[in-house]
Every structure is written in structure tokens, then in C-alpha cells.
C-alpha positions as CSV (number, residue, x, y, z in Angstrom):
1,M,117.4,92.7,97.9
2,Q,118.5,92.3,101.4
3,I,115.8,89.8,102.5
4,N,116.1,87.8,99.1
5,G,119.9,87.5,100.6
6,E,118.6,86.8,103.4
7,F,116.3,83.7,102.3
8,S,119.5,82.6,100.0
9,A,121.5,82.5,103.0
10,K,118.9,80.5,105.2
11,I,118.7,77.9,102.2
12,S,122.9,77.4,102.6
13,Q,122.6,77.1,106.1
14,I,120.5,74.3,105.7
15,Q,123.0,72.7,103.4
16,A,126.1,73.8,105.5
17,E,124.1,71.8,108.6
18,H,122.7,69.1,106.7
19,P,125.4,67.7,104.1
20,A,124.0,65.3,101.9
21,D,124.9,63.5,98.2
22,S,122.1,65.5,96.5
23,V,119.5,68.2,97.1
24,V,115.8,68.2,96.3
25,I,114.0,71.7,96.3
26,H,110.2,71.1,96.9
27,R,107.5,74.2,95.8
28,E,104.0,74.4,97.2
29,P,101.7,74.6,96.4
30,D,102.5,75.1,92.5
31,G,105.2,72.4,92.3
32,G,108.6,72.7,90.9
33,G,112.3,72.9,91.8
34,S,113.0,76.5,91.4
35,L,114.5,78.3,94.6
36,T,113.3,81.7,92.9
37,I,110.8,83.4,95.1
38,T,107.2,84.0,93.1
39,N,104.9,86.1,95.5
40,W,107.3,89.1,96.0
41,T,104.2,91.1,94.6
42,D,101.7,89.4,97.2
43,V,103.7,90.3,99.3
44,I,104.4,93.8,99.2
45,A,100.4,93.9,98.3
46,V,99.6,92.0,101.7
47,F,102.5,94.6,103.8
48,A,100.8,97.7,102.5
49,V,97.4,97.2,103.1
50,K,98.7,95.3,106.9
51,T,100.8,98.4,107.5
52,A,98.6,101.2,106.4
53,G,95.1,99.9,107.2
54,A,95.8,98.5,110.8
55,D,92.8,100.2,113.1
56,A,95.3,101.3,116.4
57,D,98.7,101.9,114.7
58,A,98.7,102.7,110.7
59,T,101.6,104.2,109.3
60,D,102.6,105.2,105.9
61,V,104.5,102.8,103.5
62,V,105.9,105.5,101.4
63,T,109.1,106.1,103.4
64,I,110.8,102.8,103.6
65,D,112.5,102.8,107.0
66,E,114.5,100.0,109.4
67,E,111.0,99.6,111.3
68,R,109.0,99.2,108.2
69,I,112.2,97.0,106.3
70,A,111.4,94.8,109.8
71,L,107.3,94.7,108.5
72,I,108.0,93.9,105.1
73,R,110.6,91.1,106.5
74,Q,108.0,89.8,108.7
75,V,105.4,89.9,106.3
76,F,107.9,87.9,103.5
77,W,108.5,85.3,106.4
78,D,105.2,84.7,107.4
79,M,104.2,84.2,103.4
80,N,107.8,81.8,102.6
81,E,108.1,79.4,104.7
82,I,111.0,77.1,104.4
83,R,111.2,73.3,105.8
84,Y,113.8,70.7,105.2
85,H,114.4,66.7,106.1
86,V,117.0,64.6,105.7
87,Q,116.3,60.6,103.4
88,T,118.9,58.2,104.0
89,I,118.9,55.3,101.5
90,K,120.4,52.1,102.5
91,H,122.1,50.8,99.5
92,E,123.8,47.4,99.2
93,D,127.3,48.7,99.7
94,S,126.3,52.4,100.4
95,T,124.5,55.4,102.3
96,E,123.2,57.5,100.1
97,K,121.5,60.8,101.9
98,I,119.2,63.6,100.0
99,L,118.2,66.9,101.6
100,H,115.0,68.1,100.6
101,I,114.0,71.7,101.0
102,T,110.4,72.5,101.1
103,I,109.6,76.1,100.6
104,T,105.5,77.3,100.6
105,S,104.8,80.3,99.3
106,R,101.4,82.0,99.7
107,R,99.3,83.9,97.7
108,A,98.1,87.5,98.9
109,E,94.6,85.7,98.9
110,E,95.3,83.3,101.9
111,M,97.0,86.4,104.1
112,P,93.9,88.2,105.5
113,D,92.5,84.9,107.6
114,I,96.3,84.9,108.6
115,Y,96.3,88.1,109.7
116,Q,92.5,88.7,111.0
117,F,92.4,91.8,108.5
118,N,89.3,93.8,109.2
119,H,86.7,94.6,106.6
120,S,88.4,97.5,105.3
121,Q,91.7,95.9,104.7
122,R,89.9,92.7,102.6
123,E,88.6,95.6,100.5
124,A,92.0,97.3,100.2
125,L,93.7,93.7,99.3
126,V,90.9,93.0,96.9
127,E,91.1,96.2,95.0
128,I,95.2,96.2,94.8
129,L,95.1,92.9,93.4
130,K,93.1,94.1,90.7
131,P,95.3,93.7,87.1
132,E,95.2,97.4,86.5
133,Y,97.3,97.6,89.2
134,A,100.1,95.0,88.8
135,Q,102.5,97.1,86.8
136,M,103.1,99.3,89.9
137,L,103.4,96.3,92.2
138,A,105.8,95.2,89.5
139,E,107.9,98.2,89.5
140,L,107.8,98.3,93.2
141,V,109.4,94.8,93.5
142,G,111.2,95.2,90.2
143,T,113.7,92.1,89.3
144,Y,114.3,91.1,92.9
145,G,111.6,88.7,92.7
146,G,111.9,87.0,89.8
147,E,108.8,88.4,88.4
148,M,109.4,91.7,86.5
149,E,109.5,91.4,82.7
150,L,109.4,93.5,79.8
151,T,106.2,92.6,77.6
152,E,106.6,92.7,73.6
153,E,105.2,96.6,73.4
154,Q,108.3,98.0,76.1
155,I,110.7,96.4,74.3
156,R,109.9,97.6,70.8
157,D,109.8,101.4,72.7
158,M,113.2,100.9,74.0
159,I,115.0,99.3,70.9
160,T,113.3,102.3,69.1
161,A,114.8,105.1,71.5
162,M,118.1,103.3,70.1
163,P,120.4,105.4,67.9
164,E,119.6,104.8,64.7
165,D,123.3,104.4,63.3
166,I,123.6,101.2,66.0
167,S,124.8,98.0,63.9
168,P,122.4,95.0,63.4
169,V,124.5,93.0,65.6
170,R,124.3,95.1,68.0
171,R,120.3,96.2,67.9
172,A,119.8,92.3,67.8
173,V,121.9,91.9,71.0
174,V,120.4,94.6,73.1
175,E,117.0,93.7,71.9
176,K,117.7,89.8,73.2
177,A,119.1,91.1,76.5
178,Y,115.5,93.2,76.8
179,S,114.0,89.7,76.6
180,L,115.5,88.4,79.4
181,I,115.2,90.4,82.0
182,G,114.0,89.1,85.0
183,K,114.4,85.7,83.9
184,V,117.8,84.8,84.2
185,H,119.3,84.8,87.6
186,Y,123.0,85.6,88.5
187,F,125.2,82.4,89.6
188,W,129.1,82.2,90.1
189,G,130.6,81.1,87.2
190,G,127.6,80.4,85.2
191,K,128.0,80.4,81.6
192,S,125.5,79.2,78.6
193,R,126.2,76.8,76.0
194,A,122.7,78.2,74.3
195,I,121.8,80.7,71.6
196,G,119.0,82.8,72.9
197,W,117.0,80.9,75.9
198,D,118.9,78.0,78.0
199,S,116.6,75.6,79.5
200,R,118.8,75.3,82.3
201,W,117.9,79.1,83.5
202,G,116.0,78.5,86.9
203,T,117.2,75.1,87.4
204,P,118.7,74.3,91.1
205,T,122.7,73.5,90.3
206,R,125.3,73.4,92.7
207,V,128.0,76.1,92.3
208,T,131.3,75.1,91.4
209,A,133.3,77.5,90.4
210,P,135.8,78.5,93.7
211,G,136.1,81.8,95.3
212,S,132.2,82.5,96.5
213,R,130.6,82.2,99.3
214,T,127.7,80.6,97.2
215,T,130.6,78.0,96.4
216,G,129.0,74.3,97.2
217,T,125.6,75.7,97.6
218,I,122.2,75.3,95.4
219,R,121.1,78.2,93.9
220,P,118.9,78.8,90.5
221,F,121.5,78.7,87.3
222,G,121.9,82.2,85.5
223,L,125.0,83.5,84.5
224,D,127.7,85.2,85.4
225,C,128.5,88.9,84.7
226,D,132.3,88.6,84.4
227,P,133.7,87.5,81.0
228,P,134.5,83.4,80.9
229,L,138.3,84.1,80.9
230,S,138.1,85.3,84.2
231,R,136.9,82.4,85.4
């Protein structure tokens, strides 16, 4: 959460320092216009191998302290680069400015050469990226990377564990909430007009509701936790 906050703050700083009529988000290499960090599991895998497998100063990755947080942060920024430029378009009677923000997210497979991993580290990274460890990495990341989703089997297990006397309406609400875990971002003043999935979720949108430090910035659209009347 702390590093994600730093990432969002960097995006906000760029927007504040380069006011524009509109903002366009570019994602490389996969395309799209989302501000979501999609490679957190790769970041954690590379951090673990880089930290625990170093020849001279290897250390454990179980205890998270300030030193290891700094290492995670370094890996994160090495694997998530932000660039920007302002495009100026002159119209007949006005000038339009478009702020282009490009986010380049690297996959774990790109990092051994960048970090000059030794043979053992390269083997360890291949091992930890195997499908059987995907669940472990997802649980370590939690929902902060936007990657953690529940499988249909997990949803069924949790629904089965609910009290038998729960009403059908409440059961349906809980089931829908479980299905959206990891898919919907927090967005100040965000509301949904859809029943079920809202196609606007995740789309870069300007925060217009007053009263937040995020007001005026571009964020992935999602939901506010407060009741609608509070806005």
C-alpha cells in the first residue's frame, strides 16, 4: 500500500506540474489505459530472488523491515517506469494541451539480465514463477496489485460457510461482493449505475468530488466506501 501510494503520488505530481486539458494513459508493452499496477507478483518474485540469492550479502525475505522495504521499492521502480510528455495542438481559435503519461511495466523474465543474476538466481526465478506458486505470490500481494481475484471454487466454499438462515437477498449481495474482490478500485465519490459489473471500473477518470487530496487527479474509476448521501 505504501509503495502503491508513492506511485499514485508520482502520477498526481506529474499532473499538478503539467496542467493540461486532458490526460491520456499509455501502458507498455501490453497497451491499454489503466493506472493499475499489474506486475506486483513479478516484483515480489524478483525481490525474493535478488535479496535471498545474492552471492555476497544474501539475507532472508521473511522479515519485512525498513531495509527490505527499501529493496522492494527499488525493485518496484526498476520494473515500473513512468514517462510523460505534453502534446500541444493549435486549433484555429484555441490551443489544446494533452498530457501523455506512459507506464512501462516489466515482467520478471526481463530482470535477470538487468540485475545480472547468477546461475542459481536464474534457476530460482524460473522455479518461483511456476504455476504451482502463483497462489502463494497472489496471497503475498493481496489485493494491492489489482491481481488478486477469487476463483469460483473459493467463492462457493465461502458461500457454503455462510449461516444457513441468511436471506436469499443477502446471500446474493455477498456472492456478488466476493466476485468483485481485487477488481474494483477505491475512487473518491465513485458510484456505480450498473447492477453487477460496471464497464467504467478501472478506466482512468478525473476525480471531481471535492474534499480529497485526490480531487482533480486521474485515477482508475471505482467505488467510494461511503453512502451516496455523504457526497
